[in-house]
N, C-alpha and C positions, 0 to 999 in steps of 0.2 A: 691379901687381898682383899677386895674392890668388888661394890655392886654399879652396875652401866645404869643407866635413867632403862633401860629395859627389863633389869631385874638378874643380865646375865652379868656373872662371876666373872674375873680377870685375875688371873695369876702371872705377876714378871718372872722371870727364873736369870739373874744371870748367865748361866751355861746351862743346856740340858744336854745329852746326846742328839732327840729329837724330839720337838712336839710333840708330834705322831705317837712318836716311838710311849713319851709320857699318856696319852691321852690311852695308846692300849695296852699301860700297866695299869692303869685308874680301872676301864673296863674290865679288870681279871679278876679287882679287886673289890666289885660289886661299887662304885663309887657312881656318882649319877652325875648330874650338868644343868645345865646349860653351863660352861662356862671357855673362856678362852681359856687356852693355854701361851706364853709368850716366852720366848726366847732371846737374849740380849746378842746369845753369839749360841751356837748349834757346830757338836762337833763330829755330829754321825746324820748330820738332814739328805733326806731323801724322798725323790720325787717318784712319776710313772715308773712299776718295771724294777725297783727299788734304784734306780737311777743315783749318785750321789749328788744330793743339792746342796753347791757351794752357800755358802752363807756367814759374813764377815759380820762384828760389829758393828750398826747403824742399818745393815737390812732388818728390811723384816721377815720373823718367823713366826706364825702363831694358827695354832690348831683349834676349833673348836669342837668343842666334846658335848653331844647332845644326844636326844632319843627325839626323833621327829616324829608327831604328832599323825603320821601319815604310816598307809600299809606299805613296809618294807620293798615289798617291786616298784615303787616310788622311790626313793630314794634315790635314785641314779638323777633324777631330774634336777635335784639340788645342787649341781653342777653349774648348771643353768643359772641357778637362783643365783647364790654366789660368786660368777660371776661377773651379769648383774652391780651386782652391790657392791664387787670391789672397781667396776669401769665408774659408778657411782660415787664410789673414793677415790679415783684417783680425778674425776672430772676437778674435785673440790681446789686441787690444785698447777693441773694443765689441763688448756683449753681444750672439750670435748671432741672436735675433730681430728684431733692427734690422735684418740683411743678409739683400739678396736679389739673387736675378740676375736679367738683363732680357734675353731671346732679343735678338742673337746673342751678344754680347759684353760684356755691362756689369754692373757691378755697384753696386749702390744702398742707400744708408743711409737708413732711413725713406722709401724713395721716394722720396730726390733720383738722381742720377750722384752716383756718387763716383771710377768711376775706367770707363778703358775698356780693351779690348783690341783690336790688328793683329797678323792672321797674314800676312806675305808670304813667299809664294815665291820664293828665291830660287838655282834652278835646283838643283844637290844640295844645298843645304842650307836651312833655312824660320826665319824673323828673327817671333818672337814679340815686338812692343813692348807697351808695358802704363804708360800714364799714372794717377795717382790724385793727385785733388785734396787734398794735403796739410793747406795752408794757407790756399789762394784757389781762388775758385771762379768761372769763366765769369760771365759775366754779358748778359743781352740772346741767353739759348735757348730756344730749343722746348720744355724740358722742367725738371724742376724737378733743380735740382746741389746738393751738400752736398758739404763738407768735413771731414776725419779731427780736424780743432785744433777742431771743435767739439764732441766727443764725448771726446776723449782729451788732454790738455796735460801735458808737449808731447805731439805725435804724436813717432814711429819715426825716425831719422834714416832716410838712404837705402841705406848698406849693411848694417843690421841688419833694413830692411827686406826689401832684396834677400835676404837669410842667411835670412831667414823662407821666405819664399817661394820661390827656388828649393829648401829642405827638400821643401816641401807636394808642390810639382810633380811630382816627382821618385816621390815618391811616387805618388798617383796615377796617374802614368806610366806607374811599374811594375804598376800592376791594370794600367791597360789595355792594356796588353802581353800581360801572360797571361789578360785574361778577356774582350778586345776591349772595346767601347765599351757593349755593356749597362749593365753594372754604374754605371759614367760618367755613362750616359744617366739614370737610378735617384734617382742621388746629387743629377743638376745639377739632374734633376724637381724635388725633395723641397725643393729651396731656391728655386725661380724661383721670382718675383713675375707675378703676376693669372693663373694660369692658372685657367682657370672663366669671366674674366672679359673683358667688351666691352674691343676694344682695336680699333687702326686701323694697319693696315701700309702702309706707304709702298715702293712699285716705283718705279722711273724713271721712270717714263710713268704708275702711275696710281697711286691708293688702293683698296686693300680694307677693308670693316669687316666686323667679330664676333665670334665669341667664340674664344678663344686655348686650346685643346685638350692643346697639350702640344705634343712634337717624334716626328717618327718616328722609325728605327731607325738614319738617315743625320744626323741631328741638324735634318732640314729641319721649321718651323714646321706646325703642322697649325693652320686655321682653316678653324671653322665660321658659314657663314649660309645665307641665305633660300638663295640662288643654289647648294647644293650642300658639301660638303669639300674644298680644298683644300691641297695642303703647299708649303710656300712656301719654297725653298731658300738666298734672299738676301734683305731688306730692315728699313725700319726701322720697328722698331713705336714706337707711342704708348700707350701708357693711358688708358682713362680715368679721373676721379678718385676712382671707390671704389673700383679695383685699384691703386693703387701704394702699399697697405698691405701 
């Protein structure tokens, strides 16, 4: 275990069931942070709604385990903070104009999903899980996928990638702490894919279609349709083919 320049610890495992599951175990044992938990290989990685997240050796799997210095009701905003940090990290290896952010927690390269983010409230601590397709990409997904190796070879190793991601995260985190969600929201929207375009939002019991108008002051998606404008706090977005650029 070593420290990054921010003071955050980083621990790399050859194999774990899941970096997020390891963060949960630490929370249950009373351990503290901040610490990055990395796995060179995961055997039971998962994403939103418990979906399996496939990851092979060479891909990035990491979880930041820490206690945010902010009221718990604001912790969800850190999804946008880490998304900006992840995009900035990928910027270091790929042209910025190829990268976009997708609500609520994906990073796209030329319209294909390359990275995903999962926030889990663990009581007194928060786990921010991140998976990035470095060398492989899952097959049979209902959306386009991408991997870093098709744009930069070799892609950065997990330790170097985590160190860069950590630096960007704490920079955006400090801005969020000082100025609130407004500047983070503006920065996220400046990099968001599909704003002003037709999308479909999949909810647990229905699908809604309309125009993606942006996000509100809480981070909820704003969807405009013939039925009116509504905000959506959680869901899965699918772009029309024309809006994935």
